C-alpha positions in Angstrom: 19.0 58.8 -25.5 20.5 57.2 -22.6 19.0 56.9 -19.0 21.6 59.3 -17.6 21.0 61.8 -20.6 17.0 61.4 -20.1 17.7 62.4 -16.1 19.7 65.2 -17.2 17.7 66.9 -19.5 14.5 65.8 -17.8 13.0 64.2 -21.0 10.4 61.6 -20.4 11.1 58.0 -21.6 9.4 56.9 -24.7 7.2 53.8 -24.1 7.4 51.2 -27.1 4.6 51.6 -29.4 2.1 48.7 -29.9 2.1 47.1 -33.2 0.1 48.8 -35.9 -3.1 46.9 -36.9 -2.2 44.7 -39.8 -0.9 41.3 -40.5 2.1 41.2 -38.0 -0.3 42.2 -35.1 -2.7 39.4 -36.1 0.3 36.8 -36.1 1.4 38.0 -32.6 -2.2 37.7 -31.1 -2.4 34.2 -32.9 0.8 33.0 -31.5 0.1 34.3 -28.1 -3.2 32.4 -28.1 -1.5 28.9 -29.2 1.2 29.3 -26.5 -1.7 29.8 -24.1 -3.5 26.8 -25.4 -0.5 24.7 -25.2 0.3 25.6 -21.6 -3.4 24.8 -20.8 -2.9 21.3 -22.8 0.3 20.8 -20.9 -0.7 21.5 -17.5 -3.9 19.3 -18.2 -2.0 16.5 -19.5 0.3 16.3 -16.5 -2.7 16.5 -14.0 -4.3 13.5 -16.3 -1.0 11.4 -16.0 -0.9 12.0 -12.3 -4.2 11.2 -11.8 -3.9 7.9 -14.2 -0.8 7.0 -11.8 -3.0 7.0 -8.6 -5.8 5.2 -10.3 -3.6 2.4 -11.3 -2.2 2.0 -7.7 -5.9 2.4 -6.1 -6.8 -0.2 -8.7 -4.0 -2.6 -7.7 -4.9 -2.1 -4.0 -8.6 -2.9 -4.4 -7.9 -6.0 -6.5 -5.4 -7.2 -3.8 -8.6 -6.9 -1.2 -11.2 -8.3 -3.2 -9.6 -11.5 -4.5 -9.1 -12.9 -1.0 -12.5 -11.7 0.0 -14.1 -13.6 -3.1 -12.2 -16.9 -2.2 -13.5 -16.3 1.5 -17.2 -16.0 0.2 -17.0 -19.0 -1.9 -15.0 -21.3 0.6 -16.2 -20.2 4.1 -19.7 -19.1 3.1 -20.4 -21.3 0.3 -21.5 -18.6 -2.2 -21.8 -19.5 -5.7 -19.0 -17.8 -7.9 -22.1 -16.5 -10.2 -23.6 -14.8 -7.2 -20.2 -12.6 -7.3 -20.6 -11.3 -10.8 -21.9 -7.7 -11.1 -25.4 -7.5 -12.6 -26.1 -4.9 -15.3 -27.6 -2.4 -12.8 -24.3 -2.4 -11.1 -22.2 -2.3 -14.0 -24.0 1.0 -15.3 -23.9 2.6 -12.0 -19.9 1.9 -12.0 -19.6 3.2 -15.6 -21.7 6.3 -14.4 -18.9 6.5 -11.5 -15.9 6.6 -13.7 -17.4 8.9 -16.6 -15.5 11.8 -15.4 -12.0 10.9 -16.4 -8.8 9.7 -14.3 -9.8 11.9 -11.5 -13.4 10.5 -11.0 -11.7 7.0 -11.3 -9.4 7.6 -8.3 -12.4 8.7 -6.1 -14.5 5.7 -7.0 -11.5 3.4 -6.3 -11.0 5.0 -3.0 -14.5 4.4 -2.2 -14.3 0.9 -3.2 -11.2 0.3 -1.0 -13.2 1.8 1.9 -16.0 -0.3 1.3 -13.7 -3.4 0.9 -11.9 -2.5 4.5 -15.4 -2.5 5.9 -16.2 -5.7 4.8 -13.3 -7.1 6.1 -13.9 -5.6 9.6 -17.5 -7.0 9.3 -16.5 -10.8 8.2 -13.1 -11.0 10.1 -13.5 -8.6 12.8 -10.7 -6.3 14.2 -7.3 -7.2 14.4 -6.5 -9.3 17.3 -4.4 -7.8 19.9 -0.7 -8.9 19.6 0.0 -11.7 22.4 2.3 -11.1 25.2 6.0 -12.1 24.6 6.7 -15.5 26.4 9.3 -14.1 28.9 6.7 -11.3 30.1 3.8 -13.8 30.2 5.8 -16.2 32.3 7.1 -13.7 34.5 3.3 -12.7 35.4 3.3 -16.5 36.5 6.7 -17.0 38.1 6.5 -13.4 39.9 3.8 -14.3 42.4 5.3 -17.6 43.5 8.6 -16.0 44.1 6.8 -13.2 45.9 5.0 -16.0 48.0 8.5 -17.5 48.8 9.8 -14.1 50.0 6.9 -13.5 52.3 7.3 -17.1 53.9 10.7 -16.7 54.6 10.4 -13.3 56.2 7.6 -14.9 58.5 9.7 -18.0 59.3 12.6 -15.7 60.4 10.3 -13.5 62.4 8.8 -16.4 64.2 11.7 -18.9 64.4 13.2 -19.8 67.7 16.5 -18.3 68.6 19.4 -20.4 67.1 17.2 -22.2 64.7 17.3 -19.5 61.8 20.3 -21.3 60.0 18.3 -24.7 59.8 15.1 -22.8 58.7 17.1 -20.8 56.2 18.8 -23.9 54.9 15.5 -25.9 54.4 13.7 -22.8 52.8 16.6 -22.0 50.6 16.5 -25.4 49.2 13.0 -26.4 49.1 10.8 -23.4 48.6 12.5 -22.1 45.2 12.2 -25.4 43.9 8.3 -25.7 44.8 7.9 -22.3 43.3 9.5 -22.8 40.1 7.6 -26.4 40.1 4.2 -24.7 40.5 4.9 -22.0 37.9 6.2 -24.4 35.3 2.7 -26.5 35.8 0.9 -23.1 35.8 2.2 -22.1 32.6 1.8 -25.3 30.8 -2.0 -25.6 32.2 -2.9 -22.1 31.1 -1.1 -21.5 28.0 -0.5 -25.1 26.9 -2.9 -27.2 24.7 -1.9 -26.1 21.5 -0.1 -27.8 18.4 3.2 -26.4 19.6 5.0 -26.5 22.9 4.9 -23.8 25.3 7.7 -21.8 25.8 8.2 -21.8 29.7 11.6 -19.8 29.9 13.2 -22.0 32.5 16.3 -19.7 33.0 14.1 -16.8 34.0 11.9 -18.9 36.2 14.9 -20.2 38.1 16.3 -16.5 38.5 12.9 -15.2 39.7 12.4 -18.0 42.1 15.9 -17.8 43.5 15.8 -14.0 43.9 13.9 -14.2 47.3 16.3 -16.3 48.6 19.1 -13.8 47.9 17.1 -11.1 49.3 16.6 -12.9 52.4 20.2 -13.6 52.9 21.2 -10.1 52.3 18.8 -8.9 54.6 19.7 -11.3 57.4 23.4 -10.2 56.8 22.8 -6.8 57.1 20.8 -7.1 60.2 23.8 -9.2 61.9 26.3 -6.5 60.6 24.3 -3.5 62.4 24.0 -5.8 65.5 
């Protein structure tokens, strides 16, 4: 009887009957149990494979940290190689830590990596701050000398007698930038020199920085003359 006929006649649909007890029912129950076992075993195998992969990665990371530490302990601190070999009690504790399968191994290796990081921080200390780039470092030296040149030029312009401004401007424009550049050059070598490598003084940057006050002064004088 179709669904349309059932709706027309108002008949109640018949549910499929459960298999009668016997060999066939036992076979179905056994097949369902085996399928459930297979699914559980497949899921467990997948989790174990993933845990094994993570454990191998953690093991490589821990080895990469321990080898340099061992060399540093022997070379820099004079620790004998025999002192770095784990004792029986330490071996037993490690065996207990990894006794729970790949998941337990991952946890133990992660803890070992954390311990190795702490050892590096204790022996080496925190990573040094990255040094300033040469042009930034040198600008901090050339800049104050250039600012001094600008201040001196403004003061000379204000106190110079009338008619002598071109002479003072010529003398300052030729001598003071050169003096500022030379002082900056010497200061950079004195502060940052002394190492095995030569100091990068960035001379082009220094020349531009020390000549900037002259250009600013000329622009200012020109604007004042224009508005007068």
